[in-house]
C-alpha positions as CSV (number, residue, x, y, z in Angstrom):
1,M,147.0,116.1,115.5
2,K,143.8,114.7,114.3
3,K,145.8,111.6,112.3
4,L,147.7,111.1,115.5
5,S,144.5,110.8,117.4
6,V,142.8,108.2,114.8
7,V,146.1,106.4,114.7
8,L,146.1,105.9,118.8
9,A,142.6,105.2,118.9
10,L,142.9,102.4,116.2
11,A,146.0,101.0,117.8
12,F,144.0,100.8,121.3
13,V,141.2,98.9,119.5
14,V,143.5,96.4,118.1
15,G,145.4,95.9,121.1
16,M,142.2,95.1,123.0
17,G,141.7,92.1,120.7
18,S,142.7,89.5,123.3
19,S,140.3,90.7,126.1
20,A,137.1,90.3,124.0
21,K,134.0,89.1,126.2
22,A,131.7,86.1,124.7
23,Q,128.8,88.8,125.0
24,A,131.0,90.8,122.4
25,L,131.1,87.9,119.5
26,G,127.2,87.9,119.9
27,S,124.5,90.1,118.4
28,D,124.7,92.3,121.4
29,Y,127.3,94.1,123.2
30,K,127.8,96.5,126.1
31,T,130.5,98.6,125.4
32,A,132.2,99.9,122.1
33,L,135.4,102.2,121.5
34,G,136.4,103.1,118.1
35,V,136.4,106.1,115.5
36,K,133.6,108.0,113.7
37,F,134.0,109.6,110.3
38,Y,132.4,113.1,109.8
39,P,132.8,114.5,112.1
40,G,136.2,112.8,113.0
41,A,136.1,111.6,116.5
42,I,136.9,109.2,118.9
43,T,133.8,107.4,120.1
44,L,132.9,105.6,123.2
45,K,129.3,104.1,123.6
46,H,128.4,102.1,126.7
47,F,124.9,100.7,127.3
48,I,123.3,101.4,130.9
49,K,120.2,99.7,130.3
50,D,119.0,97.2,127.3
51,D,117.7,100.0,125.2
52,A,119.6,103.0,126.3
53,A,123.2,103.7,126.0
54,L,125.5,106.8,126.6
55,E,128.1,108.0,124.0
56,G,130.9,110.4,124.0
57,L,132.6,111.9,121.0
58,L,136.0,113.7,121.3
59,S,136.4,115.8,117.8
60,F,139.3,117.4,116.7
61,W,139.5,119.4,113.5
62,R,141.5,122.4,112.0
63,Y,139.8,125.1,113.9
64,G,139.6,123.5,117.6
65,F,138.1,120.4,119.4
66,R,134.5,119.6,120.6
67,L,133.4,117.3,123.3
68,T,130.1,115.7,123.0
69,G,127.8,113.6,125.3
70,L,124.7,111.8,123.9
71,Y,121.9,109.8,125.6
72,E,120.5,107.2,123.1
73,Y,117.3,105.1,123.1
74,H,117.6,102.1,121.0
75,G,115.1,99.7,119.5
76,D,115.1,96.4,117.7
77,I,114.5,96.2,114.1
78,N,112.2,93.1,113.4
79,N,113.7,90.0,111.4
80,A,117.3,91.9,111.4
81,P,119.4,90.4,114.2
82,G,122.2,92.7,115.4
83,L,120.4,95.8,114.0
84,K,118.9,98.4,116.0
85,W,117.6,102.0,115.6
86,Y,118.5,104.8,117.8
87,V,117.3,108.4,118.7
88,G,118.8,110.6,121.5
89,G,120.0,113.8,122.4
90,G,122.6,115.6,124.5
91,A,125.3,118.7,124.5
92,H,128.6,119.6,123.3
93,I,131.2,121.9,124.4
94,G,134.4,122.9,122.7
95,A,136.7,125.7,121.9
96,W,138.0,127.5,118.5
97,N,141.8,128.3,118.1
98,N,143.5,131.4,116.7
99,E,143.2,130.1,113.2
100,W,139.3,130.1,113.4
101,K,139.5,133.7,115.1
102,D,141.8,135.1,112.4
103,R,139.7,133.7,109.5
104,Y,136.3,134.7,111.1
105,P,137.1,138.0,113.0
106,N,133.4,139.2,113.0
107,R,132.1,136.0,114.7
108,D,132.3,135.2,118.4
109,N,135.3,133.4,119.4
110,G,136.6,131.3,122.0
111,V,134.2,128.7,124.1
112,Q,131.2,127.1,122.4
113,F,128.3,125.1,123.9
114,G,125.3,123.9,122.4
115,V,122.9,121.1,122.1
116,D,122.6,117.9,119.9
117,G,120.3,115.5,118.5
118,V,121.0,112.1,116.8
119,L,119.1,109.4,114.8
120,G,120.7,106.3,113.7
121,L,121.1,102.7,112.9
122,D,123.6,100.5,115.1
123,Y,124.8,97.2,113.8
124,K,126.7,94.5,115.8
125,I,128.3,91.9,113.6
126,K,127.6,88.3,115.0
127,E,130.9,86.4,115.8
128,A,132.8,89.5,115.3
129,P,133.8,92.2,118.3
130,I,132.7,94.8,115.6
131,N,129.8,97.3,115.9
132,L,128.8,99.7,112.9
133,S,126.8,102.6,113.2
134,L,125.4,105.3,110.6
135,D,123.6,108.4,111.9
136,W,122.7,111.9,111.5
137,Q,123.7,114.4,114.3
138,P,122.1,118.1,114.0
139,S,123.2,120.5,116.5
140,F,122.7,124.0,117.7
141,N,125.5,126.2,118.9
142,L,124.3,128.3,121.5
143,V,127.1,130.1,123.2
144,G,129.9,131.3,121.0
145,Y,129.2,131.8,117.4
146,S,125.5,130.9,117.4
147,Y,124.2,128.6,114.4
148,F,122.6,125.3,113.6
149,E,124.7,122.5,111.9
150,G,122.4,120.1,110.3
151,G,125.1,118.3,107.9
152,W,126.9,115.8,110.3
153,F,126.3,112.3,109.0
154,G,128.6,109.9,110.8
155,L,129.8,106.6,110.1
156,A,131.4,104.8,113.2
157,I,133.6,101.8,113.3
158,R,134.1,100.4,116.7
159,Y,135.6,97.5,118.8
160,T,133.2,95.5,121.3
161,F,134.0,94.4,124.8
């Protein structure tokens, strides 16, 4: 299922190539769609202001799925066109499958809900409709099995339009 999701997302990104706007070829962009590695996710980022973006992540993995929404504040890095830092927060909701329940019978199962933070770098390649980001996304699960997850470092590759 995860591989199929990644293949479909990449096919969509490649297929959108003919509709790129001139803005997407500069050092800024308005919207970007792609994939994020670790956690594996489909990612959609949209700027609502020059310095603020909303990002949605849909992750599928062996034990279930997770939908995350983030609000990110972006700032320029001097003498580095196209490179920005960002920080933000948000929330996630997801569900564990029966394999999780069978493997970890002493943990709560079913629905999960929690809060997320994010800290990272965002780079828009000039003259190409490609955006890259590298970030750290710690989270704390509040409902379901409660735990802190501090090891998610993600690399996103997105098509901008």
